[in-house]
N, C-alpha and C positions, 0 to 999 in steps of 0.2 A: 084507740088513741095510739099514736106512734111513740116509740121509745128509742132512745139513743144511749150509747155507752161512752162514758168519759173516763179517761185514765189521767190522773193528776200525779205526775212523777216529780216530786219535790226533793230538795236536799235533806229534808227531815223526815217526811212521811210520803207514802204512796196511798192514794185513795182511788178506788175503782168504783164507779157508780153507774146506775141506770137512771136516766133523766127523761121525763116525758116532754112532749112538744110544748107544754105550758111552762117548762123550766122548773118543774117540781122534781126533787130528788126522790125517786121511788125506793131505791135501796142502795146501800153503799158498804164497802169493806175498806178497812184501813190498817196499815202496818207501818212500822218504822222502816225507812229505806235502807237496804243493804248498800254499803259503800265499798268501792275498790275491787269489785268482783263482778264483771259483766255477766258471766254465766249464772252465778247465784242470783243476781238481780233479775235476770230474765225468768228464771224458774219461779221466783217470788211473784212476779207480775202475772205469769202464765197461770199459776195456781189461783191467784185472786180472781182473775178473769174467768177461769173455769168454774169456780165456786159461784160467782155472780150469775153466769149464764145458766148454770144448773138450777138455781133458785128462781129463775125468771118465770113469771106466770102470765105475761101479757099475751093478748090475742095475736098481734102482728109480730112476725119474727124480727129479731134484732139484725141490723145490717151495717150501720155506720158507727165507727169507733174513732173518736178524736182523742189524740194524745197530747197532753200539755206537759212539756219536759223542761227541766231546769238545765240550761247550758247553751252552748253554741250549736245551733241546728241549721242544716242546709240540705235541701232536696229530700226532706223527710227523714234525715239521719241525725242522730245526736252525735256530733263530731267530738265534743269535749265538754265534760261537766266537772268543773273544779269542786263543787260541793258534793257531788256523788263520787268523785275521784275515779272517773272512767273516761276512756277514749273510744271513739268510733263504735257507737252502739246502735246498730241498725234494728231497733226494737220493732218498728212497723213491719219491716221485711221479714223478721223472724216470726212475728205473730201471724202474718199472712199465710205462712206455711202450716202453722198449727191450727189456724182457724180460717179455713178457705172460704167459708160462707160469709165472712165479714170483710168489710172494707176499712182500711186503716189509713190515717194520716197523722204525722207527728209534726208539731210546731213548737217553737220556743214558748215556754210557759207564760212569760210576760206578754208576748205578742198575742197568744190565745186570750189571755185575760183582758188585754186592751180591747180586743175585738168584742168580747162578751159585754164589757161595760159600755162600749160605744153603741152596740146594736140594741141592747136590752137593759142596760143599767144606768149608772149615774151620769154617763155622757150621752145618753140617748137624745137624738135631735140635734147634736152638734156635728159639724163637718170635720173639725180637727180637734183631737184630744190626745193627751199623753198620759201614760199609765206607769205607776211605780208599784212594785211589790217589795216591801221591806220586811224580810223574815230572816231565815238562816243566811241568805245572801240578799242581794239587791238586783232586781231585774226591771226592765223598762220596755214599753212598746208604744208605737206611734200609729194613730189612725188619721188618715188625711182623705178628705172628700168621701168619708164613710167607708173607706177601704183600708185594709191592713197594709202597712208598709213593712214587708217581710224582710227586715234586716236584723242583725243580732241585737243592736241597741244594748250591748253589755255595759251599761253605765257603771254597774257594780265593780267592773275591772278597770275603770278609768283610774289613772294615778293622781293622787293628791299629796301635798306636802303637809306634814304635821310633826312638830317637835323635832325638826332637824333630819327627818328621813321621809322617803316616799312610801306610800301605802296604796293598796287597792282601796277604792272608796268603800266597798262593803266590809273591808277589814276593820273599819272604824265605825261605820254608820248603820250596818245591819244589826239585827237583834244580837247575833253572835258576836259581831265586831264590837258593839257597845259594851258587852260583858267582858270578852276575852282580851281586848286590846285597848280600846279607848279608856275604859275605867282603870285597867291594870297599870298602864303607863303613867297614870296620874295617882297611883297608890291606893286605888279604891278596889276592894274585893267584894264582888256580888255574885251570887250563884246564877242569876238569870235576869232578863230585862225587866220583868215585872217587879222584882225586888229593887232594882235600880230606880225605877220610876216611883216606887213607894217611898224610897229614901228622899227623893226629890220633893215629893208631896209633904214629907215630914219636916222639911227644912234643913236637911243635912247639908252643911256648907261645901264639903268636898264633892258630894253628888251634884250640887248645883253648879259647881265649876265645870264638871264634866258635861253636865246637861247643856250649859251655855255653849261649850265647844261643839257638842253634837248638833245643836240647833243651827249654829253658824255654818258648819260643814254641809249639813243636809239642806239648809235654806239656800246656800250658794248654789247647790246642784239644781234645786227647783228653779231658781232665778235664771241660771244658765240655760235650762230647758226652755223657759219662757222667752228668753232673748233669742235663742237659736231657732225654735220652731213656732213660737207665738201661738200656742194652742188656745182654744176657747176655754178649756178646763184641764186641770191636772188631777188625776184620780190616784188616791193612795190606798194601798191594800197591804196585807201581810200581818204577821204576828204582832209586830210592835203597835199596830192599830188598836189592839186591845187596851192600850193605855192612852188612846187619842184624846180622851176627855181632859187629860192633864196637859198634853203638849201641842195639840193641833192649832189653837189660836196663837200660841207663841211662835210656832213654826211659820204660820201665815205672815205674821208681822215681820219676821226676819226676812223672808223671801220677798215680800212686797217692797221692803226697804232697799234690798239689793237691786230690784228692777226699776226703782223710781226714776233714775236719770234717763231711761230709754223709752223711745216712742213705740211701746208695744201694748198689747191688750192688758187691761188690768188683770193681774194674776188671780185666778180662781182655783181654789183647792177644795176637793171634796173627798170624803171617804167612799170607798167602793160600795156600790149598792149590794153586791152579793157577799160582802164582808169575807168571812173565812171560807166561803164556798166559791170564791172567785176562780180558783184553779179548776174546780169541777165544771163551772159554767164556761170557762175558757175552752176546755175539751169538748163540751157540748156544742159551742159555737163552731168549732172546726168540723164536727160531725154534721151539723146542719148545713155548713158551707159545701161539704162533699155532696150531700143530697141535692142541693140546689144546682150544683154543676152537672149532676147526672140527668136532670130534667131537661 
């Protein structure tokens, strides 16, 4: 059985995994991402990849490595990652020198994940789908006619107005933004997003006020996506989806209401099929695409 390597370089964690051709994770390593130091981050990834390859017991040699990276990517280079606090990180090029037997390609993490969900996951069988990851930050990807539209789609860095000032969208609506900004400016102190959603479930009035604002901001973004691209389905992934049983139906209602005046497809929202492994599967989709191009 063929196996592939996936590197999921996120703003919070790095995961390096071997995935087989049936999309089963064979083995994986995980560490907290180093921020603000390209050299140290590279050494961290190199170490994880070396350890994974050393432990590999498969019959066929590893060849293709897909890298799923958080940030602005162009021509296989991570040009800027606000969440990792780094600029111009040619990770794929550096790895090629240290691992000459392997082939590497680096793509924006949301684009990778959008491709994985379209080909193998919750959007399988659709021609046009849109993907959101809502975690440390917010990333998005578009699939049209079954192919990746390889543009930044950095929706998380779109500007929105809230309480008299402009914010990056992810500064308010990502998991970190919900905790560190949206809650705080309303006088609510919570240590993490799961605690916030627990307070909502318990009926905390201030948490509900923040929750309503979060639903409206995120729902408006989903509606704008539907009105702009008219996808058949919008897929949601990322850390906040751990609390989706609480908010998903409310979010759908808000977004559908925003779309109601417009002659677009009925807005369909679904959780990512690969859930918390979407990034790993995104990297795997890139590796599979490389293999297909070589044939």
